[in-house]
C-alpha positions in Angstrom: 91.1 48.8 61.7 93.2 47.3 58.9 94.7 43.8 58.7 96.9 41.9 56.3 96.1 38.2 56.5 98.7 35.9 55.2 98.1 32.2 54.8 101.2 30.5 56.1 102.6 27.0 56.4 104.7 28.4 59.3 105.5 31.7 60.9 107.4 33.0 63.9 108.2 36.2 65.8 111.6 36.8 67.3 112.4 39.6 69.8 116.0 40.2 70.8 117.0 36.7 69.6 114.2 34.9 71.4 111.3 33.2 69.6 108.2 34.6 71.3 105.6 33.1 69.0 105.6 30.2 66.5 102.9 28.5 64.5 102.5 25.9 61.8 99.6 26.0 59.3 97.4 29.0 59.7 97.4 32.8 59.4 99.8 35.6 60.2 97.6 38.7 60.9 99.3 42.1 60.8 97.0 44.6 62.6 96.9 48.4 62.2 94.7 50.4 64.5 93.2 54.0 64.2 91.7 56.3 66.8 88.2 55.6 65.4 88.3 51.8 65.9 85.9 50.1 68.2 84.8 46.7 69.5 82.5 46.6 66.5 85.5 46.7 64.1 87.2 44.0 66.2 84.2 41.7 66.1 83.6 42.1 62.4 87.3 41.5 61.6 87.6 38.5 63.8 84.6 36.8 62.3 85.9 37.6 58.8 89.4 36.3 59.5 88.4 32.9 60.9 85.8 32.4 58.2 87.8 33.4 55.1 87.8 30.4 52.8 91.5 30.6 51.9 92.7 27.1 52.7 92.6 24.2 50.1 90.0 21.5 50.4 90.7 17.9 49.2 90.4 19.0 45.6 93.0 21.7 46.0 90.4 24.5 45.8 90.5 27.3 48.4 87.2 26.3 50.0 88.1 25.9 53.7 88.4 28.4 56.5 90.9 28.6 59.4 88.2 27.0 61.6 87.7 24.1 59.3 91.4 23.3 59.1 91.9 23.9 62.8 94.7 26.3 61.9 96.8 28.5 64.1 97.1 32.3 64.4 99.9 34.9 65.1 98.8 38.5 65.5 101.4 41.3 65.2 100.7 45.0 65.7 101.7 47.0 62.7 101.0 50.8 62.8 102.6 51.2 59.4 99.5 49.7 57.8 98.0 53.2 58.2 100.8 55.0 56.5 99.9 57.9 54.3 102.2 58.4 51.3 100.2 61.2 49.7 102.9 63.9 50.2 106.6 63.4 49.6 108.6 60.3 50.2 108.4 60.0 54.0 105.3 58.2 55.1 103.1 59.9 57.7 101.6 57.8 60.4 99.1 60.4 61.6 96.2 58.0 61.0 97.6 55.3 63.3 96.4 55.3 66.9 99.0 56.2 69.5 100.0 53.4 71.9 97.7 54.6 74.7 94.7 53.9 72.4 96.2 51.2 70.2 97.5 48.8 72.9 94.2 48.1 74.7 92.5 47.6 71.3 95.3 45.3 70.2 94.8 43.2 73.4 91.0 43.2 72.8 91.5 42.0 69.3 93.7 39.1 70.4 91.3 38.0 73.1 88.3 38.4 70.8 90.0 36.3 68.1 90.8 33.7 70.8 87.1 33.2 71.4 86.7 31.9 67.8 89.7 29.5 67.5 90.4 26.4 69.5 94.1 27.1 70.0 95.9 29.9 71.8 96.4 33.0 69.6 100.1 33.6 69.4 101.4 37.2 69.2 104.3 39.5 69.0 104.9 42.2 71.6 103.2 45.5 71.1 105.7 48.2 70.3 108.7 45.9 70.3 111.3 45.7 67.5 110.3 42.3 66.1 111.6 40.0 63.4 108.7 38.3 61.8 109.3 35.4 59.5 106.8 33.4 57.5 106.4 30.9 54.7 103.5 32.5 52.8 101.6 29.5 51.5 100.4 30.0 48.0 101.2 32.9 48.3 97.9 34.1 49.7 97.7 37.6 51.1 94.4 39.4 51.8 94.0 43.0 53.0 90.9 43.9 54.9 89.8 47.3 56.3 86.9 47.4 58.7 86.0 50.9 57.5 85.9 49.9 53.9 84.0 46.6 53.8 84.5 45.5 50.2 
Protein backbone atom coordinates (compact mmCIF):
# COMPACT_ATOMS: atom_id res chain seq x y z
CA UNK A 1 0.00 0.00 0.00
CA UNK A 2 1.35 3.38 -0.93
CA UNK A 3 0.11 6.80 0.12
CA UNK A 4 0.91 10.36 -0.70
CA UNK A 5 0.06 12.53 2.30
CA UNK A 6 -0.29 16.24 1.61
CA UNK A 7 -0.69 18.78 4.40
CA UNK A 8 -3.48 21.09 3.30
CA UNK A 9 -5.18 24.24 4.47
CA UNK A 10 -8.14 23.16 2.34
CA UNK A 11 -9.04 20.44 -0.14
CA UNK A 12 -12.08 19.19 -2.02
CA UNK A 13 -13.19 16.47 -4.41
CA UNK A 14 -15.62 17.22 -7.22
CA UNK A 15 -17.41 14.55 -9.27
CA UNK A 16 -19.54 15.61 -12.26
CA UNK A 17 -19.63 19.19 -10.99
CA UNK A 18 -20.74 18.25 -7.46
CA UNK A 19 -18.54 18.67 -4.38
CA UNK A 20 -18.54 15.26 -2.68
CA UNK A 21 -15.86 15.96 -0.07
CA UNK A 22 -14.42 19.12 1.44
CA UNK A 23 -12.08 19.84 4.35
CA UNK A 24 -10.18 22.68 5.96
CA UNK A 25 -6.86 22.13 7.73
CA UNK A 26 -5.67 18.55 7.63
CA UNK A 27 -4.40 16.02 5.11
CA UNK A 28 -5.28 14.80 1.65
CA UNK A 29 -4.34 11.12 1.39
CA UNK A 30 -3.93 9.59 -2.07
CA UNK A 31 -4.08 5.81 -1.67
CA UNK A 32 -2.68 3.15 -4.01
CA UNK A 33 -3.40 -0.53 -3.36
CA UNK A 34 -1.70 -3.73 -4.56
CA UNK A 35 -2.87 -7.36 -4.49
CA UNK A 36 -0.46 -8.09 -1.62
CA UNK A 37 -1.92 -5.50 0.76
CA UNK A 38 -3.56 -6.62 4.00
CA UNK A 39 -5.17 -5.28 7.16
CA UNK A 40 -1.67 -5.11 8.63
CA UNK A 41 -0.67 -2.58 5.93
CA UNK A 42 -3.83 -0.58 6.62
CA UNK A 43 -3.27 -0.48 10.37
CA UNK A 44 0.39 0.52 10.05
CA UNK A 45 -0.37 3.29 7.54
CA UNK A 46 -3.30 4.70 9.52
CA UNK A 47 -1.21 4.95 12.68
CA UNK A 48 1.63 6.53 10.72
CA UNK A 49 -0.61 9.11 9.00
CA UNK A 50 -2.40 10.37 12.11
CA UNK A 51 0.83 10.57 14.11
CA UNK A 52 3.08 12.24 11.50
CA UNK A 53 4.44 15.41 13.07
CA UNK A 54 3.90 17.64 10.03
CA UNK A 55 1.88 20.49 11.51
CA UNK A 56 3.41 23.60 13.05
CA UNK A 57 3.43 24.16 16.79
CA UNK A 58 3.26 27.61 18.42
CA UNK A 59 6.92 28.18 17.52
CA UNK A 60 6.33 27.43 13.83
CA UNK A 61 8.15 24.08 13.98
CA UNK A 62 6.59 20.95 12.47
CA UNK A 63 6.03 19.24 15.78
CA UNK A 64 2.29 18.47 15.89
CA UNK A 65 0.33 15.56 14.44
CA UNK A 66 -3.05 15.48 12.75
CA UNK A 67 -4.52 14.28 16.05
CA UNK A 68 -2.97 17.14 18.01
CA UNK A 69 -4.39 19.80 15.71
CA UNK A 70 -7.76 18.03 15.41
CA UNK A 71 -7.31 18.10 11.62
CA UNK A 72 -9.52 16.73 8.90
CA UNK A 73 -8.89 14.02 6.28
CA UNK A 74 -9.84 13.32 2.67
CA UNK A 75 -8.91 9.92 1.20
CA UNK A 76 -8.82 9.44 -2.59
CA UNK A 77 -8.11 6.15 -4.36
CA UNK A 78 -5.20 6.49 -6.78
CA UNK A 79 -4.14 3.33 -8.61
CA UNK A 80 -1.56 5.34 -10.57
CA UNK A 81 0.64 5.46 -7.46
CA UNK A 82 1.74 1.95 -8.44
CA UNK A 83 2.68 2.89 -12.01
CA UNK A 84 5.77 1.23 -13.42
CA UNK A 85 7.72 3.42 -15.83
CA UNK A 86 10.58 0.96 -16.33
CA UNK A 87 9.88 0.30 -20.02
CA UNK A 88 8.91 2.85 -22.63
CA UNK A 89 6.81 5.92 -22.00
CA UNK A 90 3.43 4.38 -21.26
CA UNK A 91 3.14 3.55 -17.56
CA UNK A 92 2.10 0.03 -16.64
CA UNK A 93 -0.38 -0.44 -13.81
CA UNK A 94 0.14 -4.18 -13.46
CA UNK A 95 1.14 -3.76 -9.80
CA UNK A 96 -2.10 -1.95 -8.88
CA UNK A 97 -4.87 -4.14 -7.51
CA UNK A 98 -7.95 -4.62 -9.68
CA UNK A 99 -11.18 -3.05 -8.38
CA UNK A 100 -12.50 -6.37 -7.02
CA UNK A 101 -9.57 -6.44 -4.57
CA UNK A 102 -8.86 -2.72 -4.22
CA UNK A 103 -12.35 -1.39 -3.43
CA UNK A 104 -12.90 -3.46 -0.24
CA UNK A 105 -9.38 -2.54 0.95
CA UNK A 106 -10.05 1.13 0.16
CA UNK A 107 -13.23 0.99 2.27
CA UNK A 108 -11.38 -0.81 5.07
CA UNK A 109 -8.66 1.85 4.98
CA UNK A 110 -11.24 4.65 5.33
CA UNK A 111 -13.06 2.96 8.20
CA UNK A 112 -9.80 2.10 9.97
CA UNK A 113 -8.58 5.69 9.62
CA UNK A 114 -11.92 6.86 11.01
CA UNK A 115 -11.22 5.00 14.27
CA UNK A 116 -8.21 7.27 14.87
CA UNK A 117 -9.68 10.68 14.10
CA UNK A 118 -12.53 12.47 15.86
CA UNK A 119 -14.09 13.77 12.65
CA UNK A 120 -15.64 11.93 9.71
CA UNK A 121 -13.10 10.88 7.09
CA UNK A 122 -14.12 12.48 3.81
CA UNK A 123 -13.47 10.65 0.55
CA UNK A 124 -13.75 10.59 -3.16
CA UNK A 125 -15.63 7.84 -4.96
CA UNK A 126 -13.71 4.72 -5.86
CA UNK A 127 -13.20 4.47 -9.62
CA UNK A 128 -14.86 7.80 -10.42
CA UNK A 129 -13.42 10.55 -12.58
CA UNK A 130 -12.62 13.04 -9.84
CA UNK A 131 -11.34 16.59 -9.78
CA UNK A 132 -9.21 16.95 -6.66
CA UNK A 133 -8.14 20.40 -5.57
CA UNK A 134 -6.00 21.41 -2.65
CA UNK A 135 -4.00 24.17 -1.12
CA UNK A 136 -0.82 22.32 -0.16
CA UNK A 137 0.25 24.04 3.04
CA UNK A 138 4.01 24.46 3.16
CA UNK A 139 4.14 22.67 0.77
CA UNK A 140 4.38 19.44 2.73
CA UNK A 141 4.10 16.19 0.78
CA UNK A 142 5.15 12.81 2.23
CA UNK A 143 5.23 9.48 0.37
CA UNK A 144 4.85 6.34 2.50
CA UNK A 145 4.94 2.71 1.33
CA UNK A 146 3.86 0.01 3.77
CA UNK A 147 6.15 -2.50 2.04
CA UNK A 148 9.18 -0.20 2.29
CA UNK A 149 9.10 1.16 5.84
CA UNK A 150 11.82 3.80 5.72
